[in-house]
C-alpha positions in Angstrom: 15.7 23.7 -17.6 14.7 27.4 -18.0 13.8 29.0 -21.4 14.0 32.7 -21.1 14.9 34.5 -24.3 14.4 34.5 -28.0 17.4 35.7 -30.1 16.5 37.0 -33.6 18.9 37.1 -36.5 18.3 39.6 -39.3 20.6 38.8 -42.3 22.4 42.0 -43.5 24.2 40.0 -46.1 23.5 36.6 -47.8 24.0 33.7 -45.4 25.5 30.2 -46.1 25.4 27.5 -43.5 26.3 24.5 -45.7 24.9 21.0 -45.7 28.0 19.6 -47.4 28.3 18.4 -51.0 25.3 17.4 -53.0 24.7 15.2 -56.1 22.0 17.6 -57.3 22.2 20.8 -59.4 23.5 22.8 -56.4 26.9 21.6 -55.3 26.8 23.2 -51.8 23.2 23.6 -50.6 22.1 25.1 -47.3 20.8 23.1 -44.3 17.0 22.6 -44.3 14.3 20.7 -42.5 13.6 17.6 -44.4 9.8 17.7 -44.1 9.2 21.4 -44.7 12.2 22.7 -46.6 12.5 25.5 -44.1 16.1 26.7 -43.9 17.8 26.7 -40.5 21.0 27.2 -38.6 21.8 24.2 -36.3 22.0 25.0 -32.6 25.6 23.7 -32.6 26.6 26.3 -35.3 25.0 29.1 -33.4 26.5 28.0 -30.1 29.9 27.9 -31.7 29.5 31.5 -33.0 28.5 32.7 -29.5 31.4 30.9 -27.9 33.9 32.6 -30.2 33.0 35.9 -28.5 35.1 34.7 -25.6 38.1 33.5 -27.6 40.3 36.5 -27.1 40.2 36.6 -23.3 43.5 36.5 -21.3 43.8 33.1 -19.7 47.5 33.3 -18.7 51.0 34.2 -19.8 54.0 32.5 -21.4 57.6 33.4 -22.2 58.5 33.9 -25.9 62.1 34.9 -26.6 62.5 35.8 -22.9 59.5 38.1 -22.9 56.2 37.5 -21.1 53.3 37.5 -23.6 49.6 37.0 -23.0 47.9 33.7 -23.8 44.4 34.2 -25.3 41.6 31.8 -25.2 38.3 31.0 -23.4 38.4 31.4 -19.6 36.5 30.0 -16.7 33.3 32.0 -17.5 33.2 30.6 -21.1 33.8 27.1 -19.6 30.8 27.4 -17.3 28.5 28.8 -20.1 29.5 26.5 -23.0 31.1 23.5 -21.3 34.5 21.9 -21.9 35.2 18.7 -23.8 38.9 18.3 -22.7 39.6 15.1 -20.9 40.8 16.7 -17.7 38.1 19.4 -17.4 35.1 17.7 -19.1 31.8 19.4 -18.0 28.5 20.4 -19.5 27.8 24.1 -20.1 24.8 25.9 -18.7 23.6 27.6 -22.0 20.9 26.0 -24.1 20.9 27.0 -27.8 18.0 26.0 -30.1 18.2 25.9 -33.8 17.5 29.1 -35.7 14.6 28.8 -38.1 13.5 31.2 -40.8 10.3 33.0 -39.8 10.1 35.6 -42.6 11.6 35.1 -46.0 12.2 37.9 -48.6 10.7 37.4 -52.1 10.7 39.7 -55.1 7.4 41.6 -55.6 6.2 43.5 -58.6 5.0 46.3 -56.2 7.1 47.7 -53.4 10.3 45.9 -54.6 10.1 42.9 -52.2 8.0 41.4 -49.4 8.5 39.1 -46.4 6.4 35.9 -46.7 5.3 33.8 -43.8 2.8 30.9 -43.6 0.2 29.6 -41.1 2.6 26.7 -40.1 5.5 29.1 -39.5 3.3 31.3 -37.4 1.9 28.4 -35.4 5.5 27.4 -34.5 6.5 31.0 -33.8 3.6 31.6 -31.4 4.1 28.3 -29.7 7.8 29.1 -29.1 6.8 32.6 -27.7 4.1 30.9 -25.5 1.3 33.0 -27.0 -2.0 32.1 -28.6 -2.0 32.6 -32.4 -4.9 34.7 -33.8 -7.3 33.2 -36.3 -6.4 33.4 -40.0 -8.5 33.2 -43.1 -8.1 29.9 -44.9 -5.6 30.2 -47.8 -5.1 28.1 -50.9 -2.2 28.2 -53.3 -3.6 31.1 -55.3 -4.5 33.5 -52.4 -2.7 35.5 -49.7 -3.1 38.1 -47.0 -1.3 41.3 -47.8 -1.1 45.0 -47.2 -2.4 47.4 -49.9 1.2 48.7 -50.5 2.1 45.5 -52.4 -1.2 45.0 -54.4 -1.8 45.6 -58.1 -5.6 45.7 -58.9 -6.3 43.5 -55.9 -3.6 41.0 -56.7 0.0 40.3 -55.5 2.7 39.3 -57.9 5.6 37.4 -56.2 8.4 36.3 -58.5 6.4 35.2 -61.5 3.3 34.0 -59.6 0.0 35.9 -59.2 -1.9 35.7 -55.9 -5.3 37.0 -55.1 -5.5 39.2 -52.0 -8.0 37.6 -49.6 -7.6 40.0 -46.8 -5.0 41.9 -44.7 -2.5 40.7 -42.1 -3.8 40.7 -38.5 -2.5 43.8 -36.7 -1.4 41.7 -33.8 0.9 39.7 -36.1 2.3 42.9 -37.6 3.0 44.4 -34.1 4.8 41.3 -32.8 6.9 40.9 -35.9 7.9 44.6 -35.9 9.4 44.1 -32.4 11.7 41.3 -33.6 14.5 43.6 -34.7 15.7 47.2 -34.4 17.0 47.3 -38.0 15.3 50.3 -39.6 14.5 48.4 -42.9 12.6 45.7 -40.9 11.0 47.9 -38.2 9.9 50.8 -40.4 8.6 48.8 -43.4 7.4 45.5 -42.0 3.8 46.5 -41.9 3.8 47.4 -45.6 5.8 44.3 -46.7 4.5 41.3 -44.6 2.5 38.8 -46.7 1.0 35.5 -45.5 0.8 32.7 -48.1 -0.1 29.1 -47.8 2.2 26.5 -46.3 2.8 24.9 -49.7 3.7 28.2 -51.4 6.0 29.1 -48.5 7.9 25.8 -48.8 8.1 26.3 -52.6 9.6 29.8 -52.4 12.1 29.0 -49.6 13.2 26.0 -51.6 13.4 27.7 -55.0 13.9 31.4 -54.4 17.2 31.3 -52.5 20.3 32.8 -54.1 22.6 30.5 -56.0 26.0 31.8 -56.9 28.7 30.3 -59.0 32.1 30.3 -57.3 35.4 29.9 -59.1 39.2 30.1 -58.5 41.5 31.0 -61.2 44.7 29.0 -61.6 47.5 31.7 -62.2 49.7 29.4 -64.3 47.0 28.7 -66.9 44.7 31.8 -66.5 41.5 29.8 -66.2 39.4 27.9 -63.6 41.5 25.6 -61.5 40.5 21.9 -61.5 37.7 21.3 -59.2 37.3 25.0 -58.3 34.0 25.6 -60.1 30.9 25.1 -58.0 27.5 26.4 -57.2 26.6 27.6 -53.7 23.2 28.3 -52.3 22.6 31.2 -49.9 19.8 32.6 -47.8 19.2 36.1 -49.2 19.9 39.2 -47.2 16.9 40.5 -45.2 15.9 37.0 -44.1 14.6 36.9 -40.5 15.5 33.9 -38.3 14.9 33.2 -34.6 16.1 30.8 -31.9 15.3 30.0 -28.3 18.0 30.4 -25.6 17.8 28.9 -22.2 19.7 27.6 -19.2 20.3 24.2 -17.6 19.6 24.5 -13.9 22.8 22.8 -12.8 23.6 22.4 -9.1 25.7 25.5 -8.3 26.1 27.7 -5.2 25.1 30.7 -7.3 23.4 30.9 -10.8 25.8 32.2 -13.5 23.0 33.7 -15.6 24.4 32.4 -18.9 21.9 34.0 -21.2 22.3 37.4 -19.8 26.1 37.1 -20.1 25.8 36.1 -23.7 23.5 39.1 -24.3 26.0 41.4 -22.8 28.8 40.0 -24.9 26.8 40.3 -28.1 26.0 44.0 -27.2 29.7 44.6 -26.8 30.1 43.3 -30.4 27.6 46.0 -31.5 24.8 43.4 -31.8 26.4 41.9 -34.9 27.4 38.3 -35.5 29.0 36.5 -38.5 27.4 33.1 -39.0 28.3 30.4 -41.5 31.0 30.3 -44.1 32.8 32.8 -46.3 33.2 35.6 -43.8 36.1 37.0 -45.8 33.8 37.7 -48.8 31.1 39.3 -46.7 28.6 36.4 -46.1 26.7 35.8 -42.9 26.6 39.1 -41.1 23.5 39.3 -39.0 22.0 41.9 -36.7 21.1 40.3 -33.4 18.2 41.2 -31.0 17.2 39.6 -27.7 13.6 39.3 -26.6 12.3 38.1 -23.2 9.9 35.2 -23.2 
């Protein structure tokens, strides 16, 4: 097994990867880790999105009304990268796709419009996955944070309706490595002035309670009101959320390596480094800028 790239996903639009129906106040929540509340995209979902980049390849021809027409699908290259579950061609793919976790979550700020929050736990995971040693941080409680001057009001930071005391600034090493995660101008140009580190408890609270919740309806034409069963609440990660996942390759016995991760990177670049992930693509949800970083 060889882990060689990190793929980052910067949400251009709200993102909904649903966890199914719920008995709570939100009918269609997003998928989260049970113990931290951190939102994630399962590796299976991300792998399926990447595999769809190969779905329009010519794999043969057939006759329709006496004319030869192309048959589109996933060819041999896609089979080697992603595998095949058909009975006659069953095989494992070479690509390894980890789950995509939130590493920076956007929250409303009384100063500078909004900030991205991270926490020591999130940073520890992030540095572990990158194979780097995390710099030391000042100890934080539920009323303090590390923040740039651009988001401070009289030495305090106001996020949503909560007041936090600025205890220091964010380590420049953290700012620099975060800035390199995406080429999106909003992220790259303003990250240093918007990155705030809060305690693990506060991060879990915000990512649980500060996501978007929209009410979805469908009008029944014959009665001019909401169709039966067509009124529901849907939870979404807000736009400007930053997620990351690890990509790697199984070292299968082959005469020559197929370089699965590099081929995926090339295919994503051909799609203008833009992927649609999750549900409701037709109403603009789930569009993400993609960036690949070597480990």
